[in-house]
VEXDREN-2710 file (C-alpha; in Angstrom, 1 decimal):
% VEXDREN-2710
k/r/px/py/pz
1/MET/-189.0/97.1/-118.2
2/HIS/-187.4/93.8/-116.2
3/SER/-188.7/93.6/-113.1
4/LEU/-186.3/92.5/-109.8
5/ARG/-186.5/89.8/-107.6
6/CYS/-185.9/90.1/-104.4
7/THR/-185.7/87.5/-101.4
8/PRO/-187.8/88.3/-98.5
9/PRO/-185.4/89.0/-95.2
10/ALA/-186.5/86.0/-93.5
11/ALA/-185.8/83.7/-96.5
12/ALA/-182.3/85.6/-96.6
13/SER/-181.5/84.7/-93.0
14/ALA/-183.5/80.6/-93.1
15/ALA/-180.8/79.7/-96.2
16/ALA/-178.1/81.7/-94.0
17/ASP/-178.4/80.0/-90.8
18/ALA/-179.0/76.7/-93.3
19/ALA/-175.6/77.4/-94.8
20/GLU/-173.9/77.7/-91.8
21/SER/-175.2/74.9/-89.6
22/ALA/-174.5/72.5/-92.1
23/VAL/-170.8/74.5/-92.7
24/ALA/-170.7/73.3/-88.5
25/SER/-171.7/70.0/-89.0
26/CYS/-168.7/69.1/-91.5
27/THR/-166.5/71.6/-90.4
28/GLY/-162.9/69.5/-90.6
29/CYS/-164.1/66.6/-92.6
30/VAL/-162.8/68.8/-95.8
31/ALA/-159.3/69.0/-96.8
32/SER/-156.8/71.8/-98.8
33/VAL/-154.3/69.4/-101.4
34/THR/-151.6/70.6/-102.6
35/ALA/-148.9/68.5/-104.7
36/VAL/-145.6/69.3/-105.8
37/PRO/-144.4/68.0/-108.8
38/SER/-141.1/64.7/-109.1
39/GLY/-137.9/64.8/-109.2
40/THR/-136.0/67.9/-111.5
41/ARG/-139.7/69.3/-112.1
42/ALA/-140.1/70.0/-108.6
43/VAL/-138.9/72.8/-108.8
44/LEU/-142.2/74.6/-109.8
45/GLY/-143.5/74.7/-106.3
46/GLU/-146.1/73.3/-104.4
47/GLN/-150.0/73.7/-106.4
48/PRO/-153.5/73.8/-104.9
49/LEU/-155.4/71.0/-106.0
50/GLY/-158.2/71.9/-104.1
51/SER/-160.6/70.1/-101.8
52/GLY/-161.0/66.3/-100.4
53/ILE/-163.4/64.9/-97.9
54/VAL/-162.2/62.9/-94.9
55/TRP/-163.0/59.8/-95.3
56/ASP/-162.0/58.0/-91.8
57/SER/-160.6/58.8/-89.0
58/GLN/-157.2/56.6/-90.2
59/GLY/-156.0/58.9/-92.0
60/PHE/-157.7/58.9/-95.2
61/ILE/-159.1/61.4/-98.0
62/VAL/-160.5/61.0/-101.3
63/VAL/-159.6/63.5/-104.2
64/PRO/-160.7/64.4/-107.5
65/TYR/-158.7/62.3/-110.3
66/ALA/-157.5/65.1/-112.9
67/PRO/-156.3/67.3/-110.7
68/LEU/-153.1/65.5/-109.3
69/THR/-152.9/63.6/-113.1
70/ARG/-152.0/66.9/-113.6
71/VAL/-149.2/67.6/-111.4
72/GLN/-147.5/64.2/-112.1
73/ARG/-147.8/64.2/-115.6
74/GLN/-145.1/67.6/-114.8
75/GLY/-143.0/65.3/-112.9
76/THR/-140.1/63.3/-114.1
77/ALA/-139.8/60.6/-111.1
78/GLY/-143.6/59.3/-110.8
79/ASP/-145.5/60.6/-108.1
80/PRO/-145.6/63.7/-106.9
81/GLN/-145.0/64.4/-102.8
82/VAL/-148.4/65.5/-101.7
83/PHE/-149.8/67.8/-99.0
84/VAL/-152.8/68.0/-96.7
85/THR/-154.2/71.1/-94.6
86/LEU/-156.9/70.2/-92.5
87/THR/-159.1/71.3/-89.4
88/ALA/-158.0/68.3/-86.7
89/ALA/-161.7/66.7/-84.6
90/ASP/-160.0/69.2/-81.9
91/GLY/-160.4/72.4/-83.9
92/SER/-157.1/72.6/-84.4
93/VAL/-155.3/73.4/-87.9
94/CYS/-152.7/71.4/-89.4
95/GLN/-151.1/72.5/-92.7
96/ARG/-148.9/70.5/-94.8
97/LEU/-149.3/67.4/-93.3
98/PRO/-147.8/64.4/-96.3
99/ALA/-149.9/62.3/-97.5
100/SER/-149.0/59.2/-99.5
101/ILE/-151.0/58.0/-102.5
102/VAL/-153.2/55.0/-102.3
103/SER/-154.7/54.6/-105.5
104/LYS/-155.8/55.8/-108.1
105/ASP/-158.9/55.5/-109.9
106/ALA/-159.5/56.7/-113.4
107/SER/-163.2/55.0/-113.8
108/HIS/-164.0/56.7/-111.2
109/GLU/-162.4/60.3/-111.1
110/LEU/-161.0/59.7/-107.8
111/VAL/-157.9/59.1/-106.1
112/VAL/-157.3/57.9/-102.1
113/LEU/-154.6/59.2/-99.7
114/GLN/-153.4/59.2/-96.0
115/ILE/-151.9/61.0/-93.8
116/VAL/-151.0/60.0/-90.7
117/PRO/-153.8/61.5/-88.4
118/PRO/-152.8/63.8/-85.8
119/ALA/-152.2/64.3/-82.6
120/GLY/-156.5/66.6/-82.4
121/GLY/-157.4/63.3/-84.4
122/LEU/-160.0/63.6/-87.5
123/ARG/-163.7/63.7/-88.7
124/PRO/-164.9/62.2/-91.3
125/VAL/-167.6/63.1/-93.1
126/VAL/-171.4/61.8/-92.7
127/LEU/-172.4/60.3/-95.9
128/ALA/-176.5/60.3/-96.6
129/SER/-177.7/58.1/-98.9
130/SER/-177.7/59.7/-102.2
131/SER/-181.1/57.6/-103.3
132/ALA/-182.5/60.1/-101.0
133/VAL/-181.8/62.9/-103.2
134/ARG/-184.2/65.1/-104.9
135/VAL/-184.1/67.4/-108.4
136/GLY/-184.8/71.3/-106.4
137/GLN/-184.0/70.3/-102.6
138/ASP/-180.7/72.9/-101.2
139/ALA/-177.4/71.4/-101.5
140/TYR/-173.8/73.4/-100.2
141/LEU/-170.4/73.3/-101.8
142/LEU/-168.3/72.5/-99.3
143/ALA/-164.9/73.2/-99.4
144/ALA/-161.4/74.3/-97.8
145/LEU/-159.3/77.2/-98.5
146/PRO/-155.3/76.2/-98.4
147/ASP/-155.0/77.3/-95.1
148/GLY/-158.3/75.0/-94.4
149/SER/-160.3/77.6/-93.4
150/PRO/-163.9/76.2/-94.2
151/SER/-165.2/78.3/-98.2
152/ILE/-169.2/77.0/-98.5
153/ALA/-171.5/78.2/-101.6
154/ALA/-175.3/77.3/-101.7
155/GLY/-177.7/75.8/-105.0
156/VAL/-179.9/73.7/-105.2
157/VAL/-180.1/69.7/-107.4
158/SER/-180.2/70.9/-110.2
159/GLY/-180.2/66.9/-111.9
160/LEU/-180.3/63.4/-111.2
161/GLY/-179.2/60.1/-112.8
162/ARG/-176.6/62.0/-115.3
163/THR/-174.0/60.0/-117.6
164/ILE/-170.0/62.1/-117.7
165/PRO/-167.4/60.7/-119.1
166/ALA/-164.4/59.2/-116.9
167/SER/-160.6/60.5/-117.9
168/ASN/-159.9/57.2/-119.2
169/ASN/-162.9/57.5/-121.6
170/GLN/-165.1/55.0/-119.6
171/ALA/-168.7/56.3/-118.3
172/ILE/-170.1/57.3/-114.8
173/SER/-173.3/57.2/-114.3
174/GLY/-176.0/57.8/-111.9
175/VAL/-174.5/61.3/-111.0
176/VAL/-175.6/64.5/-109.1
177/GLN/-176.2/67.6/-110.7
178/SER/-176.5/71.0/-109.3
179/ASP/-175.8/74.3/-109.6
180/ALA/-173.8/75.1/-106.7
181/GLU/-170.4/76.3/-107.8
182/VAL/-167.6/75.3/-108.2
183/ASN/-164.1/76.1/-109.0
184/ALA/-160.3/74.7/-108.7
185/GLN/-159.9/75.1/-105.0
186/SER/-164.2/73.7/-104.7
187/LEU/-163.3/70.8/-106.3
188/GLY/-163.2/67.8/-104.4
189/GLY/-164.8/69.1/-101.8
190/ALA/-168.5/67.7/-99.9
191/LEU/-171.9/68.5/-101.5
192/LEU/-174.1/68.8/-98.2
193/ASP/-178.0/68.7/-97.5
194/ALA/-179.4/70.9/-94.9
195/ALA/-178.6/67.9/-92.8
196/GLY/-174.8/68.6/-92.9
197/SER/-174.4/65.5/-95.0
198/LEU/-172.9/64.1/-98.0
199/VAL/-174.7/63.9/-101.0
200/GLY/-171.9/63.4/-103.5
201/MET/-168.8/64.9/-104.6
202/PRO/-167.6/67.1/-107.0
203/VAL/-165.4/66.2/-109.7
204/VAL/-166.7/67.9/-112.7
205/SER/-167.5/72.0/-114.0
206/PHE/-168.2/73.8/-116.6
207/ILE/-166.8/76.9/-117.2
208/LYS/-168.2/80.2/-118.7
209/PRO/-165.3/80.4/-121.8
210/GLY/-163.4/83.7/-120.8
211/SER/-165.0/83.9/-117.5
212/GLY/-162.5/81.5/-115.0
213/ARG/-166.5/80.9/-113.6
214/SER/-168.7/78.3/-113.1
215/SER/-171.5/78.0/-115.6
216/GLY/-173.9/76.5/-113.2
217/VAL/-173.7/73.2/-114.6
218/ASN/-171.5/70.9/-111.7
219/PHE/-171.4/67.4/-111.4
220/ALA/-170.8/65.4/-108.0
221/LEU/-170.7/61.3/-107.8
222/PRO/-172.9/60.1/-105.8
223/SER/-172.7/59.1/-102.0
224/ASP/-173.7/55.6/-102.8
225/LEU/-170.9/55.2/-105.5
226/LEU/-168.5/56.6/-103.3
227/LEU/-169.6/54.5/-100.8
228/GLU/-169.1/50.9/-103.3
229/VAL/-165.7/52.0/-104.3
230/VAL/-163.5/53.6/-101.9
231/PRO/-163.3/51.2/-99.5
232/ARG/-162.8/49.0/-102.3
233/LEU/-159.7/51.2/-103.4
234/ILE/-158.7/51.1/-99.9
235/VAL/-158.6/47.7/-98.8
236/TYR/-157.5/46.5/-102.9
237/GLY/-156.2/49.1/-104.8
238/SER/-159.0/49.0/-107.5
239/ALA/-162.1/49.4/-108.4
240/ALA/-162.8/46.4/-110.0
241/VAL/-162.1/43.5/-107.2
242/ARG/-165.5/42.6/-105.6
243/ARG/-165.1/40.3/-102.6
END
């Protein structure tokens, strides 16, 4: 007979409080992203791309590469029209802000978008150094639902220094593995530490066959890699440029 594992009420309350604190400290730093295929395939309508992180107050948004390119392949005239829904710094919800595509980087599974900052301002994500992350520490995946409201999944860091293949088959090393559940909407969200600072951005999730649910094996680009690559994508349009 199997014994049941129960979480003491105090521990459950502490965990809920930690998750709530992480969400509160990062409210507005994650956006919901959608896109409409180009040309004659626009009739397919607006499609969800998941989430993206607000990089800075200038309107740059970082999203995963694969969902955007999937919609792009459906189009007939180049890049799709992208829209961003988020909560502004003043708490107002901004729906379907048009976004331009600044750069795409298949080697790191990243796309950088830019929106015109809303009147209420933007709340950029705060990055912690992923070099300080340890296996077993709590992790919270913050995503944005289609209406811009936050969604949180709790888990732990289950591995460090992983290597995953990028869309162009190049290897991405130093990746953070966690069991915080990732789905199509939370892909591209912010993997946070207990202080509410970003330590990774999930770009790959393995799905249980036939279930549509995460297998618990999810991979996030480490914040130190984002800090190295994203500024080059913004300034030069390529992560290969070093100046």
